[in-house]
C-alpha positions in Angstrom: -1.5 -9.4 163.8 1.5 -7.7 165.5 4.1 -5.1 164.7 7.7 -5.1 165.8 8.9 -1.8 164.3 7.0 1.5 164.8 7.7 5.1 165.6 6.0 7.8 167.7 6.4 11.6 168.0 9.2 10.9 170.5 11.3 10.7 167.4 9.9 11.3 163.8 6.5 9.6 164.0 3.3 11.6 163.7 1.4 10.1 166.7 2.1 10.4 170.3 3.1 7.1 172.1 -0.4 6.8 173.5 -2.0 7.5 170.2 0.2 4.9 168.5 -0.8 2.3 171.1 -4.5 3.3 170.7 -4.3 2.9 166.9 -2.6 -0.5 167.3 -5.4 -1.7 169.6 -8.0 -0.3 167.2 -6.4 -2.1 164.3 -6.5 -5.4 166.1 -2.8 -5.8 167.0 -1.9 -8.3 169.7 1.5 -6.9 170.3 3.5 -3.8 169.4 7.1 -2.7 169.7 8.0 1.0 169.9 11.4 1.6 168.3 11.9 5.3 168.0 15.1 6.6 166.5 17.9 7.1 169.1 15.5 7.6 172.0 13.4 5.7 174.5 11.6 8.7 175.8 8.2 7.5 174.5 8.4 4.0 176.2 6.9 4.9 179.6 3.9 6.6 178.1 3.4 3.8 175.5 3.6 1.1 178.2 1.1 2.7 180.4 -1.4 2.9 177.5 -0.7 -0.6 176.4 -1.4 -2.0 179.9 -4.6 0.1 180.0 -5.8 -1.3 176.6 -4.5 -4.9 177.1 -2.0 -4.8 174.3 1.3 -6.7 174.7 4.1 -4.1 174.5 7.8 -4.4 173.7 10.2 -1.6 174.6 12.7 -0.9 171.8 14.9 1.6 170.0 16.3 2.0 166.5 20.0 3.1 166.4 21.9 4.1 163.3 25.2 2.3 162.8 28.3 3.7 161.0 28.3 2.1 157.6 28.8 2.7 153.9 27.5 2.7 151.2 23.9 2.5 152.5 22.3 3.1 155.8 22.5 0.5 158.7 19.8 0.6 161.4 19.8 -1.7 164.4 16.8 -2.4 166.4 17.0 -3.2 170.1 14.0 -5.2 171.3 12.8 -6.1 174.8 15.3 -3.8 176.5 15.3 -1.9 179.8 14.8 1.7 178.8 16.1 2.9 182.2 19.6 1.4 181.6 22.1 4.2 182.5 24.7 3.3 179.9 22.1 3.1 177.1 20.6 6.4 178.2 24.0 8.1 178.2 24.8 6.9 174.7 21.4 8.0 173.4 21.8 11.4 174.9 25.1 11.8 173.0 23.4 10.8 169.8 20.6 13.3 170.4 23.2 16.1 170.8 24.9 15.0 167.6 21.6 15.0 165.7 20.8 18.5 167.0 24.2 19.8 165.8 23.6 18.3 162.4 20.2 19.9 162.1 21.8 23.3 162.8 24.4 22.7 160.1 21.7 21.7 157.6 19.8 24.8 158.4 22.9 26.9 157.7 23.3 25.2 154.3 19.7 26.0 153.3 20.2 29.6 154.6 23.2 30.0 152.3 20.9 29.1 149.4 18.3 31.6 150.5 15.9 29.1 152.0 14.9 29.8 155.6 14.6 26.8 157.9 13.4 27.5 161.4 14.2 24.5 163.6 12.3 25.8 166.6 9.2 26.2 164.5 9.7 22.8 163.0 9.9 21.2 166.4 6.8 23.0 167.6 4.8 21.9 164.6 6.0 18.3 165.0 5.4 18.2 168.7 8.9 16.9 169.5 12.4 18.1 170.5 13.9 15.2 168.4 14.0 16.8 165.0 15.3 14.7 162.1 15.5 14.9 158.4 11.8 13.8 157.9 10.7 16.9 159.9 12.9 19.2 157.7 11.4 17.4 154.6 7.9 18.2 156.0 8.9 21.9 156.4 10.1 22.0 152.8 6.9 20.5 151.6 4.8 23.0 153.6 6.8 25.8 152.0 5.9 24.5 148.6 9.6 24.0 147.7 9.0 20.3 146.9 5.9 18.4 145.7 6.3 15.6 148.3 8.4 14.7 151.4 10.1 12.0 149.3 11.2 14.6 146.8 12.8 16.6 149.6 15.0 13.6 150.3 15.6 12.9 146.6 16.5 16.5 145.9 18.0 17.8 149.1 18.3 15.6 152.1 19.0 12.0 151.0 22.5 10.4 151.3 24.7 12.0 148.5 22.3 14.9 148.0 23.5 18.6 148.4 22.1 19.2 151.9 22.9 15.8 153.3 25.2 15.8 156.3 26.2 12.7 158.1 25.7 12.5 161.8 27.6 10.7 164.5 26.6 7.0 164.5 27.6 4.2 166.7 30.0 1.5 165.8 28.2 -1.9 165.6 30.2 -3.3 168.5 29.2 -0.5 170.8 25.6 -0.6 169.8 25.5 -4.4 170.4 27.1 -3.9 173.8 24.5 -1.3 174.8 21.5 -3.3 173.7 22.7 -6.5 175.3 23.7 -4.6 178.5 20.1 -3.3 178.6 18.8 -6.9 178.4 17.6 -6.6 174.8 18.0 -8.4 171.5 19.8 -6.7 168.6 18.0 -7.0 165.2 19.3 -5.7 161.9 16.5 -3.5 160.5 15.5 -3.6 156.8 18.8 -5.0 155.5 18.3 -3.9 151.9 18.9 -0.3 153.0 22.6 -1.4 153.3 22.7 -1.3 149.5 25.0 -4.4 149.2 24.6 -7.4 146.9 23.6 -10.8 148.1 27.1 -12.3 148.4 28.2 -9.3 150.5 25.0 -9.5 152.6 25.7 -13.2 153.2 29.2 -12.4 154.4 27.9 -9.6 156.7 25.3 -12.0 158.2 28.1 -14.5 159.0 30.0 -11.6 160.6 27.0 -10.4 162.6 26.3 -13.8 163.9 29.8 -14.1 165.4 29.5 -10.6 166.9 26.2 -11.3 168.7 23.5 -9.9 166.5 20.4 -11.9 167.5 18.1 -11.3 164.5 17.2 -10.0 161.1 14.1 -8.0 160.2 13.3 -10.0 157.1 9.9 -8.3 156.4 9.7 -4.6 155.7 7.3 -2.7 153.5 10.1 -1.1 151.4 11.1 -4.6 150.1 9.2 -6.9 147.8 7.7 -10.0 149.3 10.1 -12.3 147.4 13.1 -10.3 148.6 11.8 -10.7 152.2 11.5 -14.4 151.8 15.1 -14.6 150.6 16.2 -12.7 153.8 14.2 -15.0 156.0 15.8 -18.0 154.4 19.3 -16.6 154.7 18.6 -15.6 158.4 17.2 -19.0 159.4 20.1 -20.8 157.8 22.3 -18.9 160.3 20.0 -19.4 163.3 18.8 -15.8 163.5 15.6 -14.6 165.1 13.4 -13.4 162.2 11.2 -10.4 162.8 8.7 -8.3 160.7 7.6 -4.7 161.0 5.8 -1.9 159.3 8.2 0.9 160.2 5.0 2.8 160.9 5.5 6.6 161.2 1.9 7.8 160.7 -0.9 8.4 158.1 1.4 10.5 155.9 3.3 7.3 155.0 0.3 5.1 153.9 2.7 2.5 152.4 3.7 1.6 155.9 0.3 0.7 157.5 0.5 -0.3 161.1 0.5 -4.1 161.5 1.4 -4.7 157.8 4.7 -5.3 156.1 5.9 -6.4 152.6 3.1 -6.7 150.1 0.7 -4.9 152.5 0.2 -8.3 154.2 -0.7 -8.4 157.9 2.2 -9.4 160.2 1.6 -12.9 161.6 1.5 -13.4 165.4 4.2 -16.1 165.1 7.0 -13.5 164.8 6.0 -12.2 168.2 6.0 -15.7 169.6 9.5 -16.2 168.2 10.7 -12.9 169.8 9.3 -13.9 173.2 11.1 -17.3 172.9 14.4 -15.6 172.1 14.0 -13.1 174.9 13.4 -15.9 177.4 16.5 -17.6 176.1 14.8 -20.7 174.8 14.9 -19.7 171.2 18.5 -18.6 170.9 
């Protein structure tokens, strides 16, 4: 069992990078990729712990791409987290995220709802505050019955307190990931909210642009849908990956090492990734 899509408290996960690796080992994982949102700050800590516990570790990141109508996230797997150009771009994204948080807090204040970003960051144990942290704050205040309701009512795309943040163009994100020695993989493609014909056309376009893979298996999709993605990806020669998108115990539907249908993620996806990283699978 492996997991190629996880998050730590370096972004919006609940566990520290070390705790995440520890849980992965305890769960019986052979390999784990840390793919925090727009940051690689947790990579060094996670790698040290992985070496200590004998767990294969893949350095990664998850970058949001400018796209409509849905959300487009791109994973970078097997990259050099010290690459200067990558670090510079991620720092700019962090600044943009912080500015958006401040603007969201202003919107809530105008409606008589106090949002203390400093307190939210302290409780979350991170400087990288995102919408999930704000959703948690609304839940703690009793303003919503669940974190998901916070997104459905306030923070989701198209909701009253949603503000877009600066995202990278796909071309730039691909250049950054490849420049850092990694492979670019489209995460949970169904979040794009496009039909199958459009998705097929996008896959053809991505292939010519240098996208390496498709995350076919994700817990937010049904198993049958994931198999369709795998078939579409393999027809085009893409690397196929699978991940839990694990954030922590508060999202039990995304158990570490498990993906669509709650099934354990087979080791073969890690073997395929290693093959592509070595150049023999591309």
